[in-house]
C-alpha positions in Angstrom: -16.6 -58.6 -91.1 -17.1 -55.0 -92.1 -16.3 -53.3 -95.4 -14.4 -50.5 -93.6 -11.7 -53.1 -92.7 -10.8 -53.5 -96.4 -10.6 -49.7 -97.0 -8.4 -49.1 -93.9 -6.2 -52.0 -94.6 -5.6 -51.1 -98.2 -4.9 -47.5 -97.3 -2.2 -48.6 -94.8 -0.7 -51.0 -97.4 -0.5 -48.2 -100.0 1.1 -45.8 -97.6 3.6 -48.5 -96.5 4.5 -49.2 -100.2 5.2 -45.5 -100.9 7.5 -45.2 -97.8 9.4 -48.4 -98.7 9.9 -47.2 -102.3 11.2 -43.8 -101.1 13.6 -45.6 -98.7 15.0 -47.9 -101.3 15.8 -45.0 -103.6 18.3 -43.6 -101.2 21.0 -46.3 -101.6 21.6 -48.3 -104.8 25.0 -49.6 -103.7 23.9 -52.2 -101.1 26.0 -55.4 -101.0 23.6 -58.2 -101.9 25.4 -60.7 -99.6 25.2 -58.3 -96.7 21.6 -57.6 -97.5 20.8 -61.4 -97.5 22.7 -61.9 -94.2 20.8 -59.0 -92.6 17.5 -60.2 -93.8 18.1 -63.8 -92.5 18.8 -62.5 -89.0 16.2 -59.7 -88.9 12.9 -60.2 -87.0 9.8 -60.6 -89.1 8.2 -57.4 -90.1 5.5 -56.2 -87.8 1.9 -56.5 -89.1 -0.3 -53.4 -88.9 -2.7 -54.0 -86.1 -6.3 -54.6 -87.3 -9.2 -53.5 -85.1 -10.9 -56.5 -83.6 -14.3 -55.4 -85.0 -12.8 -55.5 -88.5 -11.3 -59.0 -88.4 -12.8 -62.0 -89.9 -14.4 -64.4 -87.4 -13.2 -67.9 -88.2 -14.2 -71.0 -86.3 -12.2 -74.2 -86.7 -13.0 -77.7 -85.6 -9.8 -78.9 -83.8 -6.1 -78.2 -83.3 -4.5 -78.9 -86.7 -7.2 -76.9 -88.5 -6.4 -74.0 -86.1 -2.7 -74.2 -86.8 -3.1 -74.3 -90.6 -5.8 -71.5 -90.6 -4.0 -69.2 -88.2 -0.9 -69.3 -90.3 -2.8 -68.4 -93.4 -5.1 -65.7 -91.8 -2.4 -64.1 -89.7 -3.6 -60.9 -88.1 -6.5 -60.5 -90.5 -8.8 -62.8 -88.5 -9.7 -64.1 -85.1 -9.4 -67.9 -85.2 -11.1 -69.9 -82.5 -10.8 -73.7 -82.1 -14.1 -75.4 -81.1 -12.8 -78.5 -79.4 -11.4 -77.5 -76.0 -7.7 -78.0 -75.2 -7.0 -81.4 -73.8 -10.2 -83.0 -75.1 -10.1 -85.9 -77.6 -11.9 -84.6 -80.8 -13.7 -87.9 -81.2 -15.5 -87.2 -78.0 -16.7 -83.7 -78.7 -20.2 -82.6 -79.8 -21.3 -79.0 -80.2 -23.6 -77.5 -77.6 -26.4 -75.1 -78.5 -24.1 -72.3 -77.6 -21.4 -73.7 -79.9 -23.9 -74.0 -82.7 -24.8 -70.4 -82.4 -21.2 -69.4 -82.3 -20.4 -71.4 -85.4 -23.4 -70.1 -87.5 -22.5 -66.5 -86.6 -19.0 -66.9 -87.9 -17.7 -65.7 -91.3 -15.9 -68.9 -92.0 -15.9 -72.5 -90.6 -12.8 -74.7 -91.3 -13.0 -78.4 -90.7 -10.9 -81.4 -91.8 -13.7 -83.6 -93.2 -13.3 -87.2 -94.3 -15.5 -88.2 -91.4 -13.4 -86.6 -88.6 -16.1 -84.3 -87.5 -19.3 -86.3 -87.3 -21.3 -83.3 -86.2 -20.5 -81.1 -89.2 -23.5 -82.1 -91.3 -25.8 -80.9 -88.5 -23.9 -77.6 -88.5 -24.1 -77.2 -92.3 -27.8 -77.8 -92.2 -28.2 -75.2 -89.5 -26.2 -72.7 -91.5 -28.0 -73.3 -94.7 -28.9 -69.9 -96.2 -26.3 -68.0 -94.2 -23.3 -66.2 -95.7 -20.8 -68.3 -93.7 -18.1 -69.8 -95.9 -17.4 -73.5 -95.1 -14.0 -75.1 -95.8 -13.5 -78.8 -95.9 -9.7 -78.9 -95.8 -9.3 -82.5 -97.0 -11.5 -81.9 -100.0 -9.9 -83.2 -103.2 -7.5 -85.5 -101.3 -7.5 -89.3 -101.8 -9.0 -90.6 -98.6 -8.1 -94.1 -97.5 -10.6 -96.7 -96.4 -9.8 -97.3 -92.8 -11.5 -100.6 -92.6 -9.4 -102.0 -95.4 -6.2 -100.9 -93.7 -7.2 -102.6 -90.5 -8.1 -105.8 -92.3 -4.7 -105.9 -94.0 -2.8 -105.1 -90.8 -4.6 -107.9 -88.8 -5.1 -110.4 -91.6 -2.8 -112.9 -89.9 -4.8 -112.8 -86.6 -8.2 -113.1 -88.3 -6.9 -116.2 -90.2 -5.8 -117.6 -86.8 -9.1 -116.8 -85.2 -11.0 -118.1 -88.2 -13.8 -115.6 -88.1 -13.0 -111.9 -87.9 -16.7 -110.8 -87.6 -17.2 -113.0 -84.6 -14.2 -111.5 -82.9 -15.7 -108.1 -83.4 -19.0 -109.3 -82.0 -17.3 -110.8 -79.0 -15.5 -107.5 -78.4 -18.9 -105.7 -78.3 -20.3 -108.3 -75.9 -17.3 -107.9 -73.5 -17.8 -104.1 -73.6 -21.3 -104.5 -72.4 -22.3 -101.0 -73.6 -23.4 -100.8 -77.2 -23.5 -97.1 -77.1 -19.8 -96.9 -76.1 -18.4 -99.6 -78.3 -17.7 -97.3 -81.2 -19.4 -99.8 -83.5 -17.7 -100.5 -86.8 -20.1 -103.1 -88.2 -21.9 -101.8 -91.2 -25.3 -100.4 -90.6 -25.5 -101.2 -86.9 -26.3 -98.5 -84.3 -26.6 -95.8 -87.0 -28.8 -93.8 -84.6 -26.1 -93.5 -82.0 -23.7 -90.5 -81.4 -21.4 -90.1 -84.3 -18.4 -88.5 -82.6 -16.4 -91.8 -82.9 -17.6 -92.8 -86.3 -15.5 -91.9 -89.4 -17.8 -93.8 -91.7 -15.1 -96.3 -92.6 -12.7 -93.5 -93.7 -9.3 -92.6 -92.3 -9.4 -88.8 -91.8 -5.8 -88.3 -90.4 -4.4 -86.7 -93.5 -2.8 -83.8 -91.6 -0.1 -86.3 -90.2 1.5 -86.4 -93.7 3.3 -83.1 -94.3 2.7 -83.2 -98.1 -1.1 -83.6 -97.5 -1.0 -80.9 -94.8 0.4 -78.6 -97.5 -2.6 -79.3 -99.7 -5.0 -78.6 -96.8 -3.2 -75.2 -96.2 -3.7 -74.4 -99.9 -7.4 -75.3 -99.7 -7.8 -73.0 -96.6 -6.0 -70.2 -98.4 -8.3 -70.5 -101.4 -11.4 -70.4 -99.2 -10.2 -67.4 -97.2 -9.4 -65.5 -100.4 -12.9 -66.3 -101.7 -14.4 -65.0 -98.4 -12.2 -61.8 -98.5 -10.8 -61.2 -102.0 -9.2 -57.9 -101.0 -6.9 -59.8 -98.7 -6.0 -62.6 -101.1 -2.5 -61.4 -101.6 -1.8 -61.4 -97.9 -3.3 -64.8 -97.5 -1.2 -66.2 -100.3 2.0 -64.7 -98.8 1.2 -66.1 -95.4 0.4 -69.5 -96.9 3.6 -69.5 -99.0 5.7 -68.8 -95.9 4.1 -71.5 -93.8 4.2 -74.1 -96.7 8.0 -73.5 -97.0 8.2 -74.7 -93.4 6.1 -77.7 -94.1 8.2 -78.6 -97.2 11.3 -78.4 -95.0 9.5 -80.8 -92.5 8.7 -83.2 -95.3 12.3 -83.2 -96.3 13.4 -84.0 -92.7 11.0 -87.0 -92.7 12.3 -88.2 -96.0 15.9 -88.0 -94.9 15.3 -89.4 -91.4 13.3 -92.4 -92.4 14.7 -93.6 -95.7 17.4 -95.8 -94.3 15.9 -97.2 -91.1 16.6 -100.8 -90.1 13.0 -101.7 -90.0 9.9 -100.3 -91.7 7.0 -101.4 -89.5 5.8 -99.9 -86.3 3.0 -100.8 -83.8 0.7 -98.1 -82.7 -2.4 -98.1 -80.4 -4.5 -96.0 -82.8 -4.7 -96.5 -86.6 -3.9 -92.8 -87.2 -0.6 -93.0 -89.1 -1.6 -94.6 -92.4 -0.9 -91.5 -94.5 2.4 -90.8 -92.8 3.5 -94.4 -93.2 2.5 -94.5 -96.8 4.4 -91.3 -97.5 7.7 -92.6 -96.2 7.6 -96.2 -97.1 6.6 -97.5 -93.7 3.9 -100.0 -92.5 1.6 -99.1 -89.6 0.5 -102.0 -87.5 -2.5 -100.8 -85.4 -3.5 -102.5 -82.2 -7.1 -101.3 -82.7 -8.9 -99.2 -85.2 -9.5 -95.6 -86.2 -11.1 -94.6 -83.0 -8.5 -94.0 -80.3 -10.7 -95.3 -77.6 -11.6 -98.6 -79.4 -10.7 -101.5 -77.2 -9.1 -104.4 -79.1 -10.5 -107.9 -78.9 -8.6 -110.7 -77.3 -7.8 -112.1 -80.7 -6.4 -108.7 -81.8 -4.3 -108.5 -78.7 -2.9 -112.0 -79.3 -2.2 -111.2 -82.9 -0.3 -108.1 -82.1 1.8 -109.9 -79.4 2.6 -112.6 -81.9 3.6 -110.1 -84.5 5.7 -108.1 -82.1 7.6 -111.2 -80.9 8.1 -112.5 -84.4 9.5 -109.1 -85.6 11.5 -108.3 -82.4 9.5 -105.1 -81.8 11.0 -103.1 -79.0 8.6 -100.1 -78.9 4.8 -100.0 -78.8 3.5 -96.5 -79.5 0.5 -95.0 -77.7 -0.9 -91.5 -78.0 -1.7 -88.4 -76.0 -5.2 -87.6 -74.8 -6.2 -91.2 -74.2 -5.2 -94.0 -71.9 -2.0 -95.9 -72.7 -3.1 -99.0 -70.9 -3.4 -101.2 -74.0 0.0 -100.3 -75.3 1.5 -100.7 -71.8 -0.1 -104.2 -71.5 1.4 -105.4 -74.8 4.8 -103.8 -74.1 4.9 -105.6 -70.7 3.9 -108.9 -72.3 6.8 -108.8 -74.9 9.4 -107.0 -72.8 9.3 -103.8 -74.9 8.7 -100.2 -73.9 5.8 -97.9 -74.6 6.4 -94.5 -76.2 4.4 -91.6 -77.6 3.5 -91.2 -81.2 1.3 -88.1 -81.3 -1.6 -87.9 -83.8 -1.8 -84.1 -83.0 -5.6 -84.2 -82.4 -5.1 -81.6 -79.6 -2.5 -80.1 -77.4 -1.8 -81.3 -73.9 -0.9 -79.0 -71.0 2.7 -80.1 -71.4 2.6 -79.2 -75.1 1.3 -75.7 -74.4 3.8 -75.1 -71.5 6.6 -76.1 -73.9 5.2 -73.8 -76.7 4.9 -76.7 -79.0 3.0 -76.4 -82.3 2.2 -78.8 -85.2 5.7 -78.6 -86.6 7.4 -79.1 -83.2 5.3 -82.1 -82.4 5.8 -83.6 -85.8 9.6 -83.3 -85.3 9.1 -85.2 -82.0 7.2 -87.9 -83.9 10.1 -88.1 -86.4 12.6 -88.6 -83.6 10.4 -91.2 -81.9 10.1 -93.2 -85.2 13.8 -93.0 -86.0 14.6 -94.4 -82.6 12.1 -97.2 -82.7 12.9 -98.2 -86.3 16.6 -98.4 -85.7 16.5 -100.5 -82.5 
């Protein structure tokens, strides 16, 4: 990021302000209602093109961080997502080339709360550099994922008699300790950490009100990195937050009077969303989307679904739906998508879907399932 960018950009803004002021002085008799109607239908004002060499270089961990950061930075930065499209973020680890790319950036934005297990390695490598790092979830109240799972499956653990043994049996069945996404405290600490959230639930972006707070955190960090552009960052953030506030209201209105308040999902990713709107998430497995449930967990979920007349079992994009399909078949229900928005699929991209669009799809899926 070069200093000449700030000088050129401020000069363009100053000239634009003078021209606008001159134009406004020509007619003081404009009808306010007509002005409002015209403004509501007019296309967004074009942003002055910024030379690529003068833009901030921002790297972000995975898709929601890209969406939030791009809406704050606008045309003032090149924003690049690190996890490739279609890849489950829990599976991704940076290569040496990725590490070089990250440490050369002006800003790194990541979610935190254990989502990016590789981030500590990156921060150590970037120690002493001028790169600004942004933990978007910083300051939010992060839930303990293990407690949530224990509560959701307490009936099945009581039935089994020993929850820890059920977990041990699950690992034995898997046969591959390095692939079991171990959640027993202290065990396999030396293994790859892409699937390990450290017992925390990082999925804060799935609750619109918390997404708003992440956007504000990103705005503050970008303003600190480039103070001359803080007004533009704030204006961009305000505009995007207005959309997120409208989304939050849609969720409140759509979920407040549903017939039921509990839903079964393959991946324990929706705890924050459920809490925000008075729902109860009943996860088949844990925080890792590829975690295979034990036989006791499967039996417990089937029992719960039958007892509560559940007609929809939710699975997610980017991973296999086999577990949800099996349970749905067992109870005569259907399987449907509830998207944790950890990345875009080819279909999402072909339909020009973004975070807000997918969240609206999630809302419609929940409304349908909770009113069956």
